[in-house]
N, C-alpha and C positions, 0 to 999 in steps of 0.2 A: 681652367677646367681640365681635369685629368680623368683617365679611366680608373676603375677600381684596380685593375691589374697593375697599372703603373704605381698607384698609391701603396699597394702592399708588396711590391716587388722587393725581394731580398729579405722580407720580414718573416719571423717564425709564426706559423699558424698551426692550430690543431686540426681544423677542418674548414673547408670552403664549399659552399653550395650556391649555385646561381650563376648568372651571366657576369663575368668579370670585365666584359668590354663596355659596360654601361658607363656613361659619363657622370662624373660627380661635380655638382656646382659648388657645394660647400661642405665643410666638416663642422660637426657640432656634438656636444655632449649634453646640451640643454634641450629637453623635449619641446620647450616653448618656441625654440628657434627652428625646429625641423620643418622642411618644405620638400616639395618634389625635387629630387636631385640631391638630397642630403645623404651624407654618410654619418650615421648616428653611432656614437660610442656609448655603450651601456657601462657606466662606471659605478662601482660600489664605493660610495662615499661614507663619511662618518655619520651623516644624518639621513641621506637619501640614497637609494639604490636605483641606478638608471635602468636596471633590468625590469623594474616595475612599470616603465613607460614605453616599452617596446611596442606594445599594441597601439598605443596612442600615436607614436611617430609613424607607424605603418599606415594608420588611418589618414595621416597627412601626406601619403604617397612617398614617404621616405624610401630611397633607392636601396640602401645597404645598411646592414647592422653589424657592428663589432661587439661581441659579447663573450662572457666567460661561461654562461649557461644558455644553451639554445632553448627557444620557446618550444612548447609541446607540439604546436602546429606551425609548420613553415609555409609561408605564402610563396607561391610559384614565381611571382614577379619581383621578389626581394632577394638580394644577395646576402647570405649570412656568413660571417667570418668568426669562427670560434677561436679564441686565444686564451693564453694562460692568465694574463693580467691586462685588462682593457686600458687602464691608465698608462701603463708602460708602452703598450702598442700604439696608443694615440700619439705619443711623442715622436716616435719614428715615422708613423704615417703622416703626421702633420709636416714633418721635415721633408718627406718625399713630395707631398702635395704642393708645397711652396718652393720646390726645387733646391732643397738643402742650402738655404741662404747662409747658415753659420759657417759653411765651408768657403764662402766667398769674401769673408772679412775676418779680422782678428778679434775674436770674442773672448773677453776676460770676465770671469765671475768672481765676485767678492762675497764671501760668506763669513759668519761669525755673529756673536750676539750684538756687540756695539761697534759702531764705526762704518758699517756697510755703506750708508748713504753718503757720509763725508768722503770716504775713499773713492767710491764710484763717481761722485760728482766732481771731485778734484781731478780725477783722471780724465773725465770728459772735458773739463775746462782747460786742463793742461794741454791735451792734444789738439783742442780747438785753437789755443793760442800758438801752438806749433804749426798751424796751417793745415791740419788734417780735417777731412770730413768724418764726423763722429756721431755715433748713436749712444743714447743713455737709457737704461731701464732701471728706475729707482723708486723708492717709496714716495718721494715727493712728486716726481713727474717723469714721464718718458719724453725723450727729446731726440730730434733728428736735426743736427746742426742748430739753427736758431728756432726751428719749429717745435712748439711745446704740445705734447699730447698728454692729457690728464691721465694719471695713474689711479687704478682702483685697488690694486694689490701690490705688495712689495715685488713679487715675481708673477707675471701674467700666466694664465694657463697655456699649455703647449701649443694650442691652435693660435691663440692671439700672439703668443711669443714669436712663432715662426712667421706669422703675417707681418709683424713689426720688423723683424729682421729682413724679410724680403723687401719691405718698403725702404729700409735703410740701404740695402744693397742697390736697389734701383735708383736711389738718390745719390749714389756714389760714395757711400761711407766705407772707409778703410778699417775702422775700428768700432767696436761696441763694448761698453762697460756696463755690467749688470749686477744688481744685487741678487744673490741666491739665498732665499730664506730657507730655514729648516723645513717649514711646511711644504714649500715648493719642491725641495729635493725629495722629501719623503713621499710626496704625492706624484712623483715622476714627471713633474712639469718640465724638467730640463733634460729628460730623456731624448736621445736623438740629436742633441746639439754637439757641434764640434768646437771645443774650446782651445784657444791658443794658450790660455793660462787660467789657473784657478788659484785663488788667494784666500788667506785666513787671517782675520783680525784678532779675535779672542773668543772665549766662551765662558759665560757666567749664567747665573740663575735666571731662566726665562722660559716661557712657553710650556711649563710642566702641566698646564691644563690639557695640552694636546699630546705631548710626548710621554707624560706620566712619570718618567724617571729621568734623572740627569744623564744616565748612561745611554738611554734611547735618544736623547737630545744630541749627545756627542756623536752617536752613530749616524744620525741624520746628516750632520755636517760632514762627517768623514766619508759618507757615501759619494759625495761630489768628487773627492780626491781619488777614491777607489776606482771610479768608473771612467776617469778621464783618459784620453789616448796618450800613447807614448811620445808623440811629437809635441806635447804641451809642456809648459813649465808649471810647477807647483811651488808656491811661495808662502811660507808660514811664519808665524810669530814665535820665535824660539823662547821668548821670555814667558809666554803663557804656558801653564803647566800641562795643558793638553795640546799645545801647538805641534809638537813632534808626533803625536798620535795621528794627526792628519796625514802624515807622510808614510806611515808604516807599510801600506799595501799599494801605494800609487805607482803607476807605470811611467808617470811623468818625470821629467828632470827636476830634481829637488833643490830648493834654495831656502834660506832662512834670513830673517831680519831681526834685529833686537837692539836694545839700549843697554841692558844689563849683561847679557852673555855674548861671547864671541859668536859672530854670525857673518853670513855672506854680505849683508848690508847692515851697516852700523851707524848709530847716531848718538850724539851727546848734547844735552841741553846746557848751554853756556850761560844764558840770561833769560829771564822771563818776567813779563808784567802784563797788564790788561791790554796793552797794545800789540802784543805778540811775543815772540821768543827768538833768541839767537841759537841756531843749531849748527853743530858740526856734523855733516853727513859725509861719510867716507873721506874725511880729511878736508872737506870744503866747508867754510863757514858762510852762513847767510842768515839774514833776518827774515822771519816768516810771520805772516799776519794772523796766524792761529795761536791759541793760547792753551797751555797745559800739556802735561806729559802724555795724556791719552791722544792728543793731537800730534805730538811728536811721533808716536807710533803710526798714526794715520799718514802723516807726511812721509815717513820712512817707507811705508808700504807702497805709497804712490810712486816714490822715487825708484824703488826696486822693480816695480812692475814696468814702469816706463823704460828703465835700463834694459830689462829683459826683452822688451819689445823693440830694442835697437836704437834708442835715443842715447845721446852722450850725456855724461855727468854735467857738463857745463850748461848745456841748453835746458836740461831738466831743472836744475837748481835756479837758473836765471828766471825762467818762466814761472816755476812753482812759487818762488818767493814773492811774486807780484799778485798772487791770487788771494782773494778774501775768504772769509768763512762761508759755510753753507747755511742756507736759510734754516732757522730753527735749531742750529747747532752752535751753542755758546754765542748766540745772537745778542750783540752788545749795544745798548743805547745809554745815553747819559742825559739827565734832565738839566734844565738851565740852572738849577740851584745845586747841581753837583751830586745828585743821587744816581748811582749806577744801577741799571737794570739789565739782567741777563735772562734770556729765554732759551731753554734747552729742552730737547726731546727726551732727556734722561728718564726712562720709564722702567729701568731695572735697578736693583740695589747697587750693582757695581758701577753702572753709568752715573748714578746719582752721587755715589761716593767719589768718583773721579772728578766730577764737576765741582763738588764742594771742597774737595782737597785742593784742587787747583786754585779756587778762589781764596782759600785760607792761606795758601803759600804766597799769594801775591799781596793780599791786604796787610796792613800794618798791625792790625789787632785792635785798634781803637774804634773801628767802625762796627756798626751792627751788621750782621749777615742774616737777613730775613728770608726764609725759604717758604715758598707756597708750593705745596705738593699734593697730588691725589693719585689714585690708582684706578685703572679702567675696570669696568664691569664685564662679566662673562669672560674673564681672562684668569690667568694664573693667580689664584687667591693666596697661595702660600707666601708670596713675596710682599703682601700688603703690610704686615707688622714690621717686616725687615726694612721696608722703605721708610716707614715712620721712625724707626730706631736710628737709621743712618742720618736722616734729616735732623733729628733732635740732638744727636751726638755731635754733629759738625756745624750747627747753626746757632746763632745767639737767640733767634726767635723763629718759631715754626708755625705756619698756618696750614692745617690739614683741610683739604677741600675736595670737591668733586672733580673728576677727570672726564672721561666718557663713560657714564654709568651704564649705558646701553640698556639692557632689560633688568638690571638690578636696581634696588633701592639705594640711592646715594648714601643715606645715613647708615645702612647696613655695611657698606664698604668702609665707611669712616669708623664704625665700631671695630672692625677687624684691624684697621690701621692703628687705632688708638691703643690696642693691646701691646704694640711694640714700643711705645714710648716709655722709657725708664722713669721710675717714680721721681728721680732727682730732676727730671726735665718737665714735669707736669706744669709748673708755673710759667714756663716760657712757651708753652704750646697752646695755640688756639684752635678751635674747630669751627669753620664757617662753611656750610654746605654749598652755598652759592659761589661759584668760582669767580664771577665778576666782583662780587662783594669782597671776596678774599683778597683779590688783587688790589682793590680800592683800599682795604684796611692796611695792607702792607705798605702802600705808598703814603698813606696818612700817618703811619708810625715812623717812617724813615726821615732822617735828617741829612743834611749835606754830607756827602762822603760815604753814607751807608750804601749797602749793596742788597739788592732784591733779586733773588733767583726765583723765577717762575718755571717750574719743571714739569715734564711729563707729556706735553702735547707738541711743543716745538713748532714745526712748520704747519701743523693742522689749522685749517680755517673754519672748523666746525666743532660743535659739541654734540655727541650722539646720545640722545635720550629717548628711550622707548621706541627705537626704530626710526626716529626722525633726526636728521642732521641739522642742527640749528647753527646759523652763522656765529662763529666765535674764533677770534684770533688773539692769542695771548699778547703778542707784541703790540698790536694796534690798541688793545685795551690798556696795557701798561703805559703806552705812549700818551693816550688820552688822559689818564689820571695824572701823569707827569705834568701835563699842561694845566690841569685843574688845580693841582696842589703846589705848583712851583711858586716860589716867593720872588 
């Protein structure tokens, strides 16, 4: 419990009216959660404006309101705080309410289109193996040491985020590794946090349904680097054509990593197969259990981050080389009759191309590469034909299917995907709307030694259709059909 005065101490306000010494029981921006003792943030969202619910939360005896536009009539028993941007103010206020937990541990953010989950999870597992108490905030799950807390968003809202960080600090965590999505950065969910480091993986076509243009998408990622404090480090991928853009205006100490160009942290792939790869990292060779050039970049970013957090080269490489892949990221299984199955979260053209290119580099060329791929509904539609084009160009057989159609018609999504299939590849491309049936068909077509890639959903254990999440796990379903069809 904190007073209003304490919560807004040191923060920029336009006007304040009412008793600042009242105690606040909770913070919320959801009118349905408002109770007596709440501080309600009226936030202008993409679909809903919290200012429309001010009267409703006051009727619930809400104690204080943060808003950008004051109501016409002010209630005498309510404290009103007018600010320039409510979502930005909420980040700083939430940090104050929870005692600024991000200052009590080393918080590192990972942003970029692909690789965020792999990098943040590997960092978590690495530092756990090094004996530290660690927190994780990721797409797959939030975690405090061994305790798993289900995740609903890639990056939680500012209130939930600070509550989790406070819990981590209270449980003795020294570090927290978090994914920072472009949505979260743009919506000010990470405002008020103190970062020990910010890192960048890569940036490719994604989320243009939200950001509208690729330039705006880049700016959202860059905002994280622009606003970080001077006592932090900023580590970027020098091989990505927009990697150095991230460092242009940052006050943090700048570092780079790369495979192709000279960088502060450098790696080279010496050998690679389906079991892993031999990497030379800063002159030290070791075998790692992850596959593909994209994972070489992920491993190098993990190495560089751990080094900048004070760990030695030897202990990082020793522990990192013993870690396995992350759930739903190049998740590899083999049937008893020798069919290889790979489940991967690849849901952008670049991520899909990376996975398929990796498979093609490792396979001998005599095997069939059967790709099962769909695209999510109510998301960036522009990438749908590109995804189908990538899959058909780099696979010997392709099955276009449903992903998470959400509130769109699955066949309408497949119509858009089909437009991207070059005429030369029509004969090798199937269209099966039912995802389970598509996986079953892929397994029934495969022979010993063939490779099946099921892409797009990765770790997800549901399929979202018309607002309902139905149980669905690509890896479990693939495994079940392996058992059914194995000879």
